[in-house]
C-alpha positions in Angstrom: -36.7 -52.6 2.8 -34.9 -51.5 -0.3 -36.8 -48.2 -0.3 -35.6 -47.6 3.4 -32.0 -48.3 2.4 -32.1 -45.9 -0.5 -33.7 -43.2 1.7 -31.0 -43.8 4.4 -28.2 -43.6 1.8 -29.7 -40.3 0.3 -29.9 -38.8 3.8 -26.3 -39.8 4.6 -25.1 -38.4 1.3 -26.9 -35.0 2.0 -25.4 -34.9 5.5 -21.9 -35.6 4.2 -22.3 -32.8 1.6 -23.5 -30.4 4.2 -20.6 -31.1 6.5 -18.1 -30.7 3.6 -19.6 -27.3 2.8 -18.9 -26.2 6.4 -15.2 -27.0 6.1 -12.4 -24.5 6.2 -12.2 -21.8 3.6 -10.0 -18.8 3.1 -9.0 -17.5 6.5 -9.9 -20.5 8.6 -7.3 -22.5 10.5 -7.3 -25.9 12.2 -9.2 -25.8 15.4 -11.9 -23.5 14.2 -10.1 -20.2 14.6 -9.7 -17.5 11.9 -6.4 -16.4 10.4 -5.6 -12.7 10.5 -4.6 -11.3 7.1 -2.7 -8.0 7.5 -0.8 -5.8 5.0 1.8 -3.4 6.5 3.4 -0.7 4.5 6.9 0.2 5.6 8.7 3.4 4.5 11.0 6.0 5.9 10.4 5.8 8.8 7.0 4.3 9.8 4.7 1.3 9.7 1.2 1.6 8.4 -0.7 0.3 10.3 1.5 0.6 13.3 -0.8 -1.4 15.6 -2.1 -5.0 15.0 -4.6 -6.7 17.3 -4.6 -10.5 17.5 -5.8 -13.3 19.8 -3.3 -15.6 21.6 -2.0 -18.3 19.3 -3.8 -16.8 16.2 -2.3 -17.5 12.8 -1.2 -14.3 11.2 -0.6 -13.9 7.5 1.5 -10.7 7.3 2.4 -9.0 4.1 5.2 -6.4 4.4 5.2 -4.0 1.5 8.3 -1.9 1.5 7.3 1.4 -0.2 10.5 3.1 0.9 13.9 3.5 -0.8 15.9 1.4 1.7 15.6 -2.0 3.3 13.3 -2.4 6.2 12.5 -5.1 8.7 9.4 -5.9 10.8 10.5 -7.5 14.1 8.3 -8.5 17.0 10.1 -8.1 20.4 10.4 -11.2 22.7 9.7 -13.5 19.7 11.7 -14.9 16.8 9.4 -13.2 14.3 11.4 -11.1 11.7 10.4 -10.2 8.2 12.8 -8.4 5.8 11.8 -6.5 2.7 14.1 -4.8 0.2 13.1 -1.5 -1.3 10.0 -1.8 -3.6 9.5 -5.4 -2.6 6.6 -7.2 -0.9 7.2 -10.2 1.4 4.5 -12.4 3.0 5.1 -14.6 6.0 2.8 -16.6 8.1 3.4 -16.9 11.9 1.6 -17.6 15.1 0.8 -14.8 17.5 2.3 -15.3 21.0 0.2 -17.4 23.3 0.8 -15.0 26.2 -1.5 -12.0 26.2 0.3 -8.7 26.2 1.7 -5.8 24.1 4.7 -6.7 22.0 6.8 -4.0 20.5 7.3 -4.0 16.7 10.3 -2.3 15.3 12.6 -2.0 12.3 15.9 -3.3 13.6 18.1 -1.7 11.0 20.4 0.8 12.7 18.7 4.1 13.5 15.3 3.2 12.1 13.7 2.4 15.5 15.1 5.7 16.9 13.6 7.5 13.9 10.1 6.3 14.8 9.8 3.0 13.0 7.9 1.2 15.7 4.5 -0.3 16.4 2.6 -2.8 18.6 1.3 -6.2 18.3 -1.5 -6.4 21.0 -2.4 -9.9 21.9 -5.6 -10.3 23.9 
């Protein structure tokens, strides 16, 4: 009887260790999804990359690196997502992609920057 109990405890301990090893690591989010890590360079007057693809409700860790000589923003239309980076600075912000599939315009909302071509797209599908 004691031997069975010891074997059962050993099996349970191994199962617990196996389950712990399957837990979340870098890039995982609650619910089993995967976070999207993106670095966008902003300068006069473009974003690189200009297009980002995500799934509805996906966690996005966006790093905005301003390699330009003036302030730039990264704004997603129809949302409240806005990141601002001063010249030579890097800013990281985590947000959730919209839950509605579609194409969302990205722009720098500083006067004249959008018109100069500082635009992109967040494609949610």
